[in-house]
C-alpha positions in Angstrom: 23.0 -11.8 8.8 22.9 -14.7 6.3 19.2 -16.3 6.3 20.3 -18.6 3.0 17.5 -16.9 0.9 19.8 -16.6 -2.4 17.7 -18.0 -5.1 14.5 -18.1 -3.0 11.3 -17.0 -4.0 9.0 -14.9 -1.3 5.5 -13.6 -1.2 4.8 -10.8 0.5 0.9 -9.4 1.1 0.5 -6.3 2.7 3.9 -4.5 1.4 2.9 -1.1 0.5 3.7 0.1 3.7 4.9 -0.9 7.3 6.0 -4.2 8.5 5.3 -5.8 4.8 7.4 -2.9 3.3 10.3 -3.4 5.7 10.2 -7.3 5.3 10.3 -7.3 1.5 13.6 -4.7 1.6 15.0 -7.2 4.1 14.3 -10.4 1.7 15.9 -8.5 -1.1 19.1 -7.7 0.8 19.3 -11.3 1.8 19.3 -11.8 -1.8 15.6 -13.5 -2.0 13.6 -12.6 -5.2 10.5 -10.8 -3.8 7.2 -10.6 -4.9 5.0 -7.9 -3.3 1.6 -7.4 -2.9 -0.8 -4.4 -1.9 -4.1 -2.5 -1.9 -2.3 0.9 -2.7 -0.8 1.6 -5.9 2.7 3.2 -6.2 5.9 2.7 -5.0 6.4 -0.7 -3.0 
């Protein structure tokens, strides 16, 4: 799927697990730059 997100910036909150984490991965695969934020430390 081409969402035309190349060179776009995406901010995702609640990204340490679940839907937020999956969304971050999807946006990265579409070429967007992704900023993630979550309450837990560690891998996002």
